[in-house]
TORPA-4810 file (N, C-alpha, C, O; in nm, 3 decimals):
<nodes>
NODE_1_8.096_-29.106_2.299_7.971_-29.177_2.282_7.994_-29.325_2.311_8.090_-29.385_2.263_X
NODE_2_7.906_-29.380_2.390_7.914_-29.522_2.425_7.807_-29.600_2.347_7.720_-29.541_2.283_X
NODE_3_7.817_-29.733_2.355_7.723_-29.817_2.281_7.578_-29.789_2.318_7.494_-29.781_2.228_X
NODE_4_7.543_-29.773_2.447_7.403_-29.739_2.479_7.358_-29.608_2.416_7.241_-29.593_2.380_X
NODE_5_7.451_-29.513_2.402_7.417_-29.385_2.338_7.384_-29.406_2.190_7.293_-29.343_2.136_X
NODE_6_7.459_-29.494_2.126_7.432_-29.525_1.985_7.292_-29.586_1.971_7.216_-29.551_1.881_X
NODE_7_7.260_-29.679_2.062_7.128_-29.743_2.059_7.018_-29.638_2.078_6.917_-29.642_2.008_X
NODE_8_7.038_-29.545_2.171_6.937_-29.440_2.195_6.919_-29.350_2.073_6.807_-29.316_2.037_X
NODE_9_7.031_-29.313_2.008_7.022_-29.228_1.889_6.948_-29.300_1.776_6.866_-29.240_1.707_X
NODE_10_6.977_-29.428_1.759_6.907_-29.506_1.655_6.760_-29.521_1.689_6.675_-29.519_1.600_X
NODE_11_6.729_-29.535_1.817_6.589_-29.546_1.860_6.513_-29.418_1.827_6.396_-29.423_1.788_X
NODE_12_6.579_-29.302_1.842_6.515_-29.174_1.807_6.483_-29.168_1.657_6.376_-29.122_1.617_X
NODE_13_6.576_-29.216_1.576_6.558_-29.210_1.430_6.462_-29.316_1.379_6.389_-29.293_1.282_X
NODE_14_6.462_-29.431_1.444_6.379_-29.543_1.398_6.288_-29.588_1.512_6.301_-29.699_1.564_X
NODE_15_6.197_-29.501_1.552_6.111_-29.527_1.667_6.020_-29.648_1.648_5.970_-29.703_1.746_X
NODE_16_5.998_-29.690_1.524_5.911_-29.804_1.497_5.982_-29.938_1.521_5.919_-30.043_1.514_X
NODE_17_6.112_-29.936_1.549_6.187_-30.059_1.576_6.208_-30.069_1.727_6.245_-29.971_1.793_X
NODE_18_6.184_-30.188_1.780_6.200_-30.214_1.923_6.346_-30.192_1.966_6.438_-30.230_1.895_X
NODE_19_6.365_-30.130_2.082_6.500_-30.099_2.130_6.585_-30.225_2.149_6.705_-30.223_2.126_X
NODE_20_6.521_-30.336_2.191_6.596_-30.462_2.206_6.652_-30.511_2.073_6.763_-30.563_2.068_X
NODE_21_6.574_-30.493_1.966_6.621_-30.534_1.833_6.735_-30.445_1.784_6.829_-30.492_1.720_X
NODE_22_6.725_-30.316_1.812_6.833_-30.223_1.775_6.960_-30.264_1.848_7.067_-30.267_1.787_X
NODE_23_6.950_-30.295_1.977_7.066_-30.336_2.056_7.128_-30.463_1.998_7.250_-30.475_1.991_X
NODE_24_7.043_-30.558_1.957_7.095_-30.683_1.898_7.173_-30.656_1.770_7.277_-30.716_1.746_X
NODE_25_7.121_-30.566_1.688_7.189_-30.532_1.562_7.322_-30.463_1.590_7.424_-30.497_1.529_X
NODE_26_7.322_-30.366_1.681_7.446_-30.295_1.715_7.549_-30.393_1.772_7.666_-30.391_1.733_X
NODE_27_7.506_-30.480_1.864_7.596_-30.581_1.920_7.649_-30.673_1.811_7.767_-30.708_1.810_X
NODE_28_7.561_-30.712_1.719_7.601_-30.800_1.610_7.706_-30.736_1.520_7.801_-30.802_1.479_X
NODE_29_7.688_-30.609_1.489_7.786_-30.538_1.406_7.921_-30.533_1.475_8.023_-30.567_1.416_X
NODE_30_7.922_-30.491_1.603_8.048_-30.481_1.675_8.115_-30.617_1.692_8.237_-30.628_1.677_X
NODE_31_8.037_-30.719_1.724_8.095_-30.853_1.741_8.155_-30.905_1.611_8.260_-30.969_1.612_X
NODE_32_8.089_-30.878_1.499_8.141_-30.920_1.369_8.271_-30.846_1.338_8.365_-30.906_1.286_X
NODE_33_8.277_-30.718_1.370_8.401_-30.641_1.349_8.514_-30.696_1.436_8.627_-30.709_1.389_X
NODE_34_8.485_-30.727_1.562_8.586_-30.781_1.652_8.639_-30.913_1.600_8.761_-30.935_1.597_X
NODE_35_8.549_-31.003_1.558_8.591_-31.133_1.504_8.681_-31.116_1.382_8.781_-31.186_1.369_X
NODE_36_8.645_-31.024_1.294_8.724_-31.001_1.173_8.864_-30.952_1.209_8.962_-30.999_1.152_X
NODE_37_8.874_-30.859_1.302_9.005_-30.807_1.343_9.089_-30.914_1.411_9.209_-30.923_1.388_X
NODE_38_9.026_-30.995_1.495_9.098_-31.105_1.561_9.152_-31.203_1.458_9.259_-31.261_1.477_X
NODE_39_9.079_-31.222_1.349_9.123_-31.313_1.242_9.220_-31.247_1.145_9.259_-31.307_1.045_X
NODE_40_9.259_-31.124_1.175_9.358_-31.055_1.092_9.302_-30.989_0.968_9.378_-30.948_0.880_X
NODE_41_9.172_-30.979_0.960_9.110_-30.917_0.843_9.108_-30.766_0.857_9.107_-30.711_0.967_X
NODE_42_9.107_-30.699_0.744_9.095_-30.554_0.738_8.947_-30.520_0.720_8.877_-30.586_0.644_X
NODE_43_8.901_-30.418_0.790_8.762_-30.374_0.778_8.761_-30.239_0.709_8.830_-30.147_0.753_X
NODE_44_8.684_-30.227_0.604_8.671_-30.099_0.536_8.524_-30.064_0.524_8.446_-30.139_0.466_X
NODE_45_8.488_-29.950_0.580_8.351_-29.900_0.572_8.358_-29.771_0.494_8.409_-29.670_0.543_X
NODE_46_8.307_-29.774_0.373_8.315_-29.657_0.285_8.264_-29.532_0.354_8.164_-29.536_0.425_X
NODE_47_8.334_-29.424_0.332_8.305_-29.292_0.388_8.334_-29.281_0.538_8.343_-29.169_0.589_X
NODE_48_8.349_-29.391_0.607_8.382_-29.385_0.750_8.532_-29.401_0.769_8.597_-29.314_0.827_X
NODE_49_8.587_-29.512_0.719_8.730_-29.535_0.733_8.760_-29.683_0.733_8.674_-29.766_0.702_X
NODE_50_8.884_-29.717_0.770_8.924_-29.856_0.772_8.996_-29.888_0.903_9.060_-29.803_0.964_X
NODE_51_8.984_-30.013_0.944_9.047_-30.064_1.064_9.138_-30.180_1.022_9.102_-30.259_0.934_X
NODE_52_9.255_-30.189_1.084_9.339_-30.306_1.062_9.425_-30.328_1.185_9.446_-30.237_1.266_X
NODE_53_9.476_-30.451_1.199_9.559_-30.487_1.312_9.705_-30.465_1.275_9.751_-30.509_1.170_X
NODE_54_9.777_-30.396_1.363_9.920_-30.376_1.345_9.995_-30.460_1.448_9.956_-30.468_1.564_X
NODE_55_10.102_-30.522_1.403_10.187_-30.598_1.492_10.309_-30.511_1.520_10.384_-30.478_1.428_X
NODE_56_10.331_-30.473_1.646_10.439_-30.381_1.681_10.548_-30.455_1.757_10.522_-30.541_1.841_X
NODE_57_10.671_-30.420_1.725_10.785_-30.477_1.796_10.794_-30.416_1.934_10.775_-30.295_1.951_X
NODE_58_10.822_-30.500_2.032_10.835_-30.453_2.169_10.960_-30.518_2.230_10.952_-30.629_2.283_X
NODE_59_11.075_-30.451_2.221_11.197_-30.511_2.274_11.188_-30.531_2.426_11.137_-30.446_2.498_X
NODE_60_11.237_-30.645_2.471_11.235_-30.672_2.614_11.364_-30.620_2.676_11.472_-30.641_2.621_X
NODE_61_11.354_-30.552_2.787_11.471_-30.492_2.851_11.570_-30.600_2.897_11.531_-30.700_2.958_X
NODE_62_11.696_-30.577_2.866_11.802_-30.666_2.913_11.807_-30.800_2.843_11.885_-30.886_2.882_X
NODE_63_11.728_-30.818_2.742_11.726_-30.945_2.670_11.738_-30.917_2.522_11.709_-30.807_2.476_X
NODE_64_11.780_-31.014_2.448_11.794_-30.997_2.304_11.666_-31.031_2.229_11.655_-31.007_2.109_X
NODE_65_11.571_-31.088_2.299_11.445_-31.125_2.236_11.360_-31.002_2.209_11.371_-30.899_2.274_X
NODE_66_11.275_-31.018_2.111_11.179_-30.913_2.080_11.040_-30.977_2.087_11.015_-31.079_2.023_X
NODE_67_10.952_-30.917_2.164_10.815_-30.965_2.166_10.730_-30.874_2.077_10.775_-30.767_2.036_X
NODE_68_10.612_-30.916_2.050_10.524_-30.837_1.965_10.393_-30.811_2.038_10.343_-30.895_2.113_X
NODE_69_10.340_-30.695_2.014_10.207_-30.664_2.065_10.121_-30.624_1.945_10.173_-30.582_1.842_X
NODE_70_9.993_-30.638_1.960_9.901_-30.602_1.851_9.820_-30.480_1.893_9.784_-30.464_2.010_X
NODE_71_9.794_-30.396_1.797_9.712_-30.278_1.820_9.624_-30.254_1.698_9.652_-30.307_1.590_X
NODE_72_9.522_-30.175_1.713_9.430_-30.146_1.604_9.463_-30.009_1.546_9.480_-29.912_1.620_X
NODE_73_9.472_-30.003_1.415_9.493_-29.876_1.346_9.364_-29.838_1.275_9.308_-29.918_1.200_X
NODE_74_9.317_-29.717_1.301_9.199_-29.665_1.231_9.245_-29.553_1.140_9.310_-29.459_1.184_X
NODE_75_9.209_-29.564_1.014_9.240_-29.459_0.918_9.107_-29.398_0.874_9.026_-29.465_0.810_X
NODE_76_9.083_-29.270_0.908_8.953_-29.211_0.875_8.933_-29.194_0.725_9.028_-29.174_0.650_X
NODE_77_8.807_-29.203_0.683_8.771_-29.185_0.544_8.753_-29.037_0.510_8.760_-28.950_0.596_X
NODE_78_8.730_-29.014_0.383_8.720_-28.878_0.331_8.607_-28.798_0.397_8.624_-28.679_0.426_X
NODE_79_8.493_-28.861_0.421_8.378_-28.791_0.479_8.410_-28.742_0.619_8.377_-28.629_0.655_X
NODE_80_8.474_-28.826_0.700_8.510_-28.786_0.837_8.614_-28.675_0.834_8.603_-28.577_0.907_X
NODE_81_8.715_-28.690_0.749_8.819_-28.587_0.739_8.759_-28.452_0.702_8.794_-28.349_0.761_X
NODE_82_8.668_-28.452_0.606_8.603_-28.328_0.563_8.518_-28.270_0.675_8.521_-28.149_0.699_X
NODE_83_8.442_-28.354_0.744_8.355_-28.308_0.853_8.438_-28.247_0.965_8.402_-28.143_1.020_X
NODE_84_8.550_-28.312_1.000_8.635_-28.259_1.106_8.700_-28.127_1.065_8.713_-28.035_1.145_X
NODE_85_8.741_-28.120_0.939_8.802_-27.996_0.890_8.701_-27.882_0.896_8.734_-27.773_0.941_X
NODE_86_8.579_-27.907_0.850_8.474_-27.804_0.851_8.436_-27.766_0.994_8.408_-27.649_1.022_X
NODE_87_8.434_-27.864_1.085_8.402_-27.833_1.225_8.511_-27.747_1.286_8.483_-27.658_1.367_X
NODE_88_8.636_-27.772_1.249_8.748_-27.692_1.299_8.741_-27.548_1.250_8.774_-27.456_1.324_X
NODE_89_8.698_-27.530_1.127_8.685_-27.395_1.072_8.575_-27.319_1.142_8.588_-27.198_1.163_X
NODE_90_8.467_-27.385_1.180_8.356_-27.320_1.252_8.400_-27.281_1.392_8.358_-27.177_1.443_X
NODE_91_8.484_-27.364_1.456_8.530_-27.337_1.592_8.620_-27.215_1.598_8.622_-27.144_1.699_X
NODE_92_8.695_-27.189_1.491_8.790_-27.078_1.489_8.722_-26.943_1.473_8.781_-26.840_1.506_X
NODE_93_8.599_-26.941_1.424_8.530_-26.813_1.400_8.456_-26.765_1.523_8.394_-26.659_1.520_X
</nodes>
């Protein structure tokens, strides 16, 4: 699912809200999350999960120096874990 798909789904649920306003809200949420992660903050959204920045060691070949790269770690919340588990059980039948 891409960002435009999210906007379309929200438009279906909230047809009384203008699509441009929905897009502004979705963009605002994502931009706020990006800013928080760039600033090293942890994001926790109850029932969804948490995001945090990990600093990983990256040894340079042939050199004694170690560089670091950053990556995002997402840890799913209980609701997502349960939904995925239940979806897996339905797929097996």
